[in-house]
C-alpha positions as CSV (number, residue, x, y, z in Angstrom):
1,M,0.0,0.0,0.0
2,P,1.4,3.5,-0.8
3,S,2.2,5.8,2.1
4,R,-0.1,8.7,3.0
5,S,2.6,11.1,2.0
6,A,2.8,9.5,-1.5
7,E,-1.0,9.7,-1.8
8,T,-1.0,13.4,-0.8
9,R,1.8,14.1,-3.3
10,A,-0.1,12.3,-6.1
11,V,-3.2,14.4,-5.4
12,T,-1.1,17.6,-5.4
13,E,0.5,16.6,-8.7
14,L,-2.8,15.9,-10.4
15,I,-4.1,19.3,-9.2
16,L,-1.1,21.0,-10.8
17,A,-1.6,18.9,-14.0
18,G,-5.2,20.0,-14.1
19,V,-4.2,23.7,-13.9
20,L,-1.7,23.1,-16.7
21,W,-4.3,21.4,-18.9
22,G,-6.8,24.1,-18.1
23,F,-4.4,26.7,-19.6
24,G,-3.9,24.3,-22.5
25,F,-7.4,25.2,-23.8
26,I,-6.3,28.8,-24.1
27,A,-3.0,27.7,-25.6
28,A,-4.7,25.5,-28.2
29,T,-7.0,28.4,-29.1
30,W,-4.0,30.7,-29.7
31,S,-2.2,28.0,-31.7
32,L,-5.2,27.5,-34.0
33,E,-4.5,31.0,-35.4
34,A,-1.5,29.5,-37.3
35,A,-2.3,25.8,-37.9
36,G,-4.8,23.0,-37.8
37,P,-5.5,20.3,-35.1
38,L,-3.3,17.6,-36.5
39,A,-0.3,19.8,-37.0
40,I,-0.6,21.3,-33.5
41,T,-1.0,17.9,-31.8
42,G,1.8,16.4,-33.9
43,W,4.3,19.2,-33.1
44,R,3.5,19.6,-29.4
45,F,4.1,15.8,-28.8
46,V,7.1,15.4,-31.1
47,V,9.0,18.3,-29.6
48,A,8.1,17.1,-26.1
49,G,9.3,13.7,-27.0
50,I,12.6,15.0,-28.4
51,I,13.2,17.1,-25.2
52,G,12.3,14.1,-23.0
53,S,14.7,11.9,-25.0
54,I,17.6,14.2,-24.3
55,V,16.8,14.8,-20.6
56,F,15.8,11.3,-19.7
57,H,18.0,9.3,-22.0
58,R,19.4,7.1,-19.2
59,A,16.0,6.0,-18.0
60,L,14.9,5.4,-21.6
61,H,18.0,3.2,-22.3
62,H,17.3,1.1,-19.3
63,N,13.8,0.0,-20.3
64,F,13.6,1.1,-24.0
65,A,12.0,-2.0,-25.6
66,R,9.4,-2.4,-22.9
67,L,8.6,1.3,-22.7
68,T,8.3,1.5,-26.5
69,R,5.8,-1.4,-26.5
70,L,3.7,-0.3,-23.5
71,S,3.5,3.4,-24.5
72,M,2.0,2.6,-28.0
73,L,-1.6,2.4,-27.0
74,P,-1.7,5.3,-24.5
75,G,0.1,7.4,-27.2
76,F,-2.6,6.6,-29.7
77,F,-5.4,7.5,-27.3
78,I,-3.9,10.7,-26.1
79,S,-3.2,11.8,-29.7
80,L,-6.8,11.1,-30.6
81,T,-8.0,12.9,-27.5
82,L,-6.0,16.1,-28.3
83,V,-6.8,16.1,-32.0
84,L,-10.6,15.9,-31.3
85,Q,-10.3,18.5,-28.6
86,T,-8.4,20.9,-30.7
87,W,-10.6,20.3,-33.6
88,G,-13.7,21.0,-31.4
89,L,-12.1,24.3,-30.3
90,M,-12.5,25.6,-33.9
91,Y,-16.3,25.7,-33.3
92,T,-17.0,25.9,-29.6
93,T,-15.7,28.0,-26.7
94,A,-12.7,27.1,-24.5
95,T,-15.0,27.1,-21.5
96,K,-17.5,24.7,-22.9
97,S,-14.8,22.5,-24.3
98,A,-13.1,22.2,-20.9
99,F,-16.3,21.1,-19.2
100,L,-17.6,18.7,-21.9
101,T,-14.2,17.0,-21.7
102,C,-15.1,16.2,-18.1
103,L,-17.6,13.6,-19.2
104,Y,-14.8,11.0,-18.7
105,V,-15.6,11.2,-15.0
106,L,-18.5,8.9,-15.7
107,I,-17.1,7.1,-18.8
108,V,-14.1,5.8,-16.9
109,P,-16.0,3.9,-14.1
110,A,-18.6,2.8,-16.7
111,I,-15.8,1.2,-18.9
112,Q,-14.3,-0.4,-15.7
113,T,-17.7,-1.9,-14.9
114,I,-18.2,-3.2,-18.4
115,R,-14.7,-4.8,-18.4
116,G,-15.5,-6.6,-15.2
117,G,-13.3,-4.6,-12.9
118,K,-14.0,-3.4,-9.4
119,S,-16.9,-1.0,-9.5
120,P,-16.3,2.5,-8.0
121,S,-18.0,3.4,-4.8
122,R,-21.4,5.0,-4.8
123,F,-19.9,8.0,-3.2
124,L,-17.5,8.6,-6.1
125,L,-20.3,8.1,-8.6
126,G,-22.4,10.5,-6.7
127,C,-19.6,13.1,-6.8
128,G,-19.3,12.5,-10.5
129,I,-23.0,13.1,-11.0
130,V,-22.9,16.3,-9.0
131,A,-19.9,17.5,-11.1
132,L,-21.7,16.7,-14.3
133,I,-24.7,18.8,-13.2
134,G,-22.1,21.6,-13.0
135,V,-21.0,20.7,-16.5
136,A,-24.6,21.1,-17.7
137,L,-24.8,24.5,-16.1
138,M,-21.5,25.5,-17.6
139,C,-22.7,24.6,-21.1
140,G,-26.0,26.4,-20.8
141,L,-28.0,23.2,-20.9
142,L,-29.7,24.2,-17.7
143,S,-29.7,27.9,-18.3
144,F,-32.0,29.9,-16.1
145,Q,-30.6,33.4,-16.6
146,T,-30.0,33.8,-20.3
147,R,-32.4,33.1,-23.2
148,I,-31.2,30.7,-25.9
149,S,-31.7,33.4,-28.5
150,A,-29.2,35.6,-26.7
151,L,-26.3,33.0,-27.0
152,T,-23.8,33.0,-29.9
153,D,-23.2,30.1,-32.2
154,R,-20.1,29.1,-30.2
155,E,-22.1,29.2,-27.0
156,L,-24.9,27.1,-28.4
157,W,-24.7,23.3,-28.8
158,N,-22.7,22.7,-32.0
159,R,-20.5,20.2,-33.8
160,G,-17.5,21.3,-31.8
161,D,-19.3,20.0,-28.7
162,V,-19.9,16.6,-30.4
163,L,-16.2,16.4,-31.2
164,T,-15.4,17.2,-27.6
165,I,-17.7,14.4,-26.4
166,L,-15.7,12.0,-28.6
167,C,-12.6,13.5,-27.1
168,A,-13.9,12.6,-23.6
169,I,-14.3,9.0,-24.7
170,A,-10.8,8.9,-26.0
171,A,-9.5,10.5,-22.8
172,S,-11.2,7.8,-20.8
173,A,-9.5,5.1,-22.8
174,H,-6.2,6.9,-22.2
175,I,-6.7,7.0,-18.4
176,L,-7.4,3.3,-18.3
177,S,-4.6,2.4,-20.7
178,V,-2.1,4.3,-18.4
179,D,-3.6,2.5,-15.4
180,N,-2.9,-0.8,-17.2
181,V,0.7,0.2,-17.8
182,T,1.3,1.3,-14.1
183,E,-0.1,-2.1,-13.0
184,K,2.3,-4.0,-15.3
185,M,5.4,-2.1,-14.5
186,G,4.7,-1.1,-10.9
187,P,7.5,0.9,-9.1
188,S,10.0,0.3,-11.9
189,L,8.0,2.7,-14.2
190,D,9.8,5.9,-14.8
191,S,7.0,8.4,-15.4
192,F,9.0,10.9,-17.4
193,A,10.6,8.3,-19.5
194,F,7.3,6.7,-20.3
195,N,5.7,10.0,-21.1
196,T,8.6,10.7,-23.5
197,M,7.8,7.5,-25.5
198,Q,4.1,8.2,-25.2
199,S,4.6,11.6,-26.7
200,L,6.6,10.2,-29.7
201,W,3.8,7.6,-30.4
202,A,1.2,10.4,-30.1
203,G,3.0,13.0,-32.2
204,I,4.6,11.3,-35.1
205,P,1.4,9.8,-36.6
206,A,-0.4,13.1,-36.2
207,L,2.4,15.0,-37.8
208,I,2.5,12.6,-40.8
209,L,-1.3,13.0,-41.3
210,A,-0.8,16.8,-41.2
211,L,1.4,16.6,-44.4
212,P,-0.2,18.4,-47.3
213,I,-0.2,15.2,-49.4
214,F,-3.1,13.9,-47.3
215,G,-5.2,17.0,-47.8
216,L,-6.5,16.9,-44.3
217,E,-5.1,20.3,-43.3
218,D,-3.5,23.3,-45.0
219,G,0.0,22.2,-44.1
220,V,2.5,21.2,-41.5
221,F,2.9,23.4,-38.4
222,L,6.4,24.6,-39.4
223,P,8.3,26.8,-37.0
224,S,8.4,29.5,-39.6
225,A,4.6,29.7,-39.6
226,V,4.7,30.5,-35.9
227,L,7.7,32.9,-35.9
228,E,6.4,34.8,-38.9
229,H,2.8,35.1,-37.6
230,E,1.7,38.7,-36.9
231,S,0.8,37.7,-33.3
232,W,2.8,36.3,-30.5
233,K,0.0,34.1,-29.4
234,P,0.6,31.0,-31.7
235,L,4.2,30.8,-30.4
236,A,3.2,31.2,-26.8
237,G,0.4,28.6,-27.3
238,I,2.6,25.9,-28.9
239,M,5.3,26.4,-26.3
240,S,2.8,26.1,-23.4
241,L,1.2,23.0,-25.0
242,T,4.6,21.4,-25.5
243,L,6.2,22.1,-22.1
244,G,3.4,22.5,-19.7
245,S,0.4,20.5,-21.0
246,T,2.5,17.7,-22.5
247,L,6.0,17.3,-21.1
248,I,5.1,18.1,-17.5
249,A,1.4,17.5,-17.0
250,F,1.2,14.0,-18.6
251,A,4.2,12.8,-16.7
252,L,2.6,13.9,-13.5
253,Q,-0.5,12.0,-14.5
254,V,1.4,8.8,-15.0
255,R,3.3,9.1,-11.7
256,A,0.1,9.9,-9.8
257,Q,-1.8,7.0,-11.3
258,K,0.8,4.6,-9.7
259,V,-0.7,5.6,-6.4
260,I,-4.4,6.3,-6.8
261,A,-7.2,4.6,-8.7
262,P,-8.3,5.7,-12.1
263,S,-11.8,6.6,-10.9
264,L,-10.5,9.1,-8.4
265,A,-7.8,10.3,-10.9
266,S,-10.5,11.1,-13.5
267,L,-12.4,13.1,-10.8
268,L,-9.4,15.1,-9.9
269,F,-8.8,15.9,-13.6
270,L,-12.1,17.9,-13.5
271,L,-10.0,20.7,-12.0
272,E,-8.9,21.6,-15.5
273,S,-12.4,22.8,-16.3
274,P,-12.8,25.6,-13.8
275,A,-9.1,26.5,-14.4
276,A,-9.8,26.7,-18.2
277,A,-13.0,28.8,-17.5
278,L,-11.0,31.2,-15.4
279,F,-8.2,31.5,-18.0
280,A,-10.7,31.9,-20.8
281,F,-12.4,34.7,-18.9
282,L,-9.1,36.5,-18.2
283,L,-7.4,36.0,-21.5
284,L,-10.0,35.3,-24.2
285,G,-12.8,37.6,-22.9
286,E,-15.3,34.7,-22.6
287,S,-18.1,35.7,-20.3
288,M,-19.1,33.8,-17.1
289,R,-22.8,33.8,-16.5
290,L,-24.4,33.1,-13.1
291,E,-25.2,29.5,-13.9
292,Q,-21.6,28.9,-15.1
293,L,-20.3,30.2,-11.7
294,I,-22.7,27.8,-9.9
295,G,-21.6,25.0,-12.2
296,G,-18.0,25.6,-11.5
297,T,-18.7,25.7,-7.8
298,L,-20.4,22.3,-8.0
299,I,-17.4,20.8,-9.8
300,I,-14.8,22.2,-7.4
301,G,-16.9,21.2,-4.4
302,S,-17.4,17.6,-5.5
303,I,-13.7,17.3,-6.1
304,A,-12.7,18.8,-2.8
305,W,-15.2,16.5,-0.9
306,A,-14.2,13.4,-2.8
307,T,-10.5,14.1,-2.2
308,H,-11.1,14.7,1.6
309,R,-13.2,11.5,1.8
310,A,-10.7,9.5,-0.1
311,K,-7.8,10.6,2.0
312,T,-9.7,9.5,5.1
313,H,-10.9,6.1,3.8
314,G,-8.3,5.3,1.2
315,Y,-7.8,6.1,-2.5
316,H,-10.0,3.5,-4.0
């Protein structure tokens, strides 16, 4: 059993990862000014993988073959997650995208149950339901202050929201695939080395598909396209996605999931939504209506209570 200090550290690291991912929605919106979803996803992961290969080369050399094999599936799922999420941001708001992504809080335990694993407690499921009520408020699905006619196309339900729901399904698969890796490798798993290989598996296919020969996007996200852009935002966006959201946050996720169960981990990931909403309000000028504030409060409250209860009765 992990020590209480290790559990506390894992929760703290997931909170930090949630904040970094929250800012990632703003960073992705900025990056979309210069490139498409495949190119952005490809470059952020490939650059993160190259940096990780340099910094953590010793750990990679020690378990290279096994890390390469075990990181393939998580790499695929996280690439799919980010492509769908970034694609959705072309049509919906960063605030809605962040909260719709949170649907994985129910998808993860549902998949676990279907696969015959241990069912999450009713308490965790209850916290997830409360949090999703907050999601509905954030998306205007339970609007009681603003008329539907007063909302813009990006604020209304749109195809970007559908893409984000598909993103939530892919994110759930990623969480469970990482949990499978941590169970197989146990304490011998180097989180940063694994994330390096995961990043390469995620980035290279996306970058290949971004080539003009496939006709899926306008072109590869070349450094010149960022440096020559009239705004500083695409450069700041891709740097933040690469270093914060990818290199650091995903490594923290892997390390934390060696200690706590995926159901609780998925609940803690919900912190990225209120963080994204706050950043979107401050940096993108997205408004926060009364029901959105209430929804964010429900989400934060459910996470805080679940974390307190889990620390008291064990992280399962």
